[in-house]
N, C-alpha and C positions, 0 to 999 in steps of 0.2 A: 756424095758429090761436094759437100762443103769442105771436107778434109782432103780432097784430092789435089789441091793446089796450094802452093805457098805464095802465089801472087794475090795480094790482098784485094785488089779491085775485082779480080775474077771470082774470088771467094764470095765477096759481098753481092756482086751482080747475080751470081748463081743462087745465092740464098734467097733474095727477094723474089726471084722468078719461081723457084721451087715452092717456097712457102705460099706465095700468092695463088699459084695454081692448085696446090694440094689442099689448102684450107678452104679455097673457094671464096676469097674476099674480093672486093672491088679494087682495092689497092693494098700493096704491101710496101712500106718504106722502111729503110734503115737509115737512121740519123746518127751521125758520128761527128763529134767535135774534134778538131785538129789542133787544139791547144789554145788558140786565141779566141776572144769573145765573138768575133765575126768570121771565124774560120770553121766552116761547116761542110761536111761531105754528106750528100744525100743520094741514096740509091732507091730506085722506084720501079715497081712492077705495077702495071695498070691493066685491068681487065678490059676487054673490048667495050666500046661505047662509053667508057668513063674517061673524063678528061684528066690529063696529068696535072699534078700540083707541085712538082718538084721546085719550080721557080718561086712559089709562095714562101718557101723556107729561107729565101735570101732576103726577105724583108725584115724589118725590126720586129714585127709580130711573130714571124717565123722563128727568129732567133730567140725571142722570149719564150715561145712555146717549147723549143728544143732545150733551152736551159732548165726550164721547169721539169721536163721529162727526164733529163739527164740527172736531175737532183734526187730522183726517187730510186730506191733499190729493189722495190717489189712490183710485180705486175699490177696494173689497175685498168679498169675499163672506163670508157667514156660513153655517155648516153647522148641521145639526140640533143643538140644544143637548143632546139626549140622547146624541149620539154624539161631540160635539166638546168636549174638556176643555182645549183650547188657546186658546180665544177670549179676546179682551181685554174682551169685554162680559160683563155679569152673566148667567149662564146662567138664573137664576131669572126675570129680567125677560124674557128671550127665550122661556122656557117659557110665561109669562103671555101673550105675544103669540101663541103657538101656531104659530110658524113651523117649517117643516121645512128651508127654505133662504131666504137673503136676499142682496140685493146693495145695497150702500151706495155711492152715487156723489155726490161733493161737487160743489157748484156754485161754481166758482172764477172770479173776475174780478180780474185784476191782483194775483195772489197773496193775495187776500182771499176767504175762504170765506163765501159768502152764505147757504148752507144745504146740505142734503143731500137727495137722492132716496133713499128706502128702499123697495125692491121686495121683496115677501115672497111666498113660496109656502107655503101652509099645508096643502096636500093631499099633496104629494110632494116628495122631494128633487130639486133641479134643479141640474144642472151648468151654470153660466153660461159660455157659450162666449166666445171672443175676439170673435166677431162681435156677440154680445149686449152685451158690455161696451163695445165700440166704438160701437155704435149708441146706447146709452143715454148714453155719454159725449158723443157728438155732440149729442144732445138737451139734455144738461146745459149744454153750451157755449152753445147757442142760448138756453136759458132764463136763463143768467147774464146775457147781453146784454139780454134782455127785462126782467129784474129791475132791472138798472142803469138802463135807459131809463125804466122806470116810477118808480123812485126820483128820478131827475133831473126828470121831469115833475112829480112831487109837490112837489119843492123849488121849482121855478119857479112853480107855482101858489101856494105859500105866500109866496114873495117878491113875487108880483104883488099880494097883498092885505095885505102887512105893510109899515108905514112903516119905512124903513131907519134913521132917526134915533132914533125913539122905541120901535120894536119893537111898536107897536100895530097 
């Protein structure tokens, strides 16, 4: 499903919905920087009865969280902020998200972080097994290829309608 479209928004919306329902998490977010420090794209799947948090990522705390997550190239888990005082992330922001456990998996293509998948469980603490991390990492690899393909398709479309000499 992720590779069936070259429209990047469709790819990312499909991804968070499929991963969220398949893995059985409270929320699945995909966070993606669009270049500037305050330019962020957030896609969110929310399980029923769980409030959406997409708007929290537009705050300064949300930008700081995203920049920290985008700075890491390996998957890492988050514990309940009430119990974990060792986290590199702001515990107050994690409390506002209402998570009990989380998993952040970077989307990496050619040593470039394209974004991160952020899976959250808000009802109970979850121990992410090696199999969970491996499966989601594999999905992240496929998604990274799909994002790059969609970006290349967008660039080709732009080049097809833009004069190379004048830029019009």
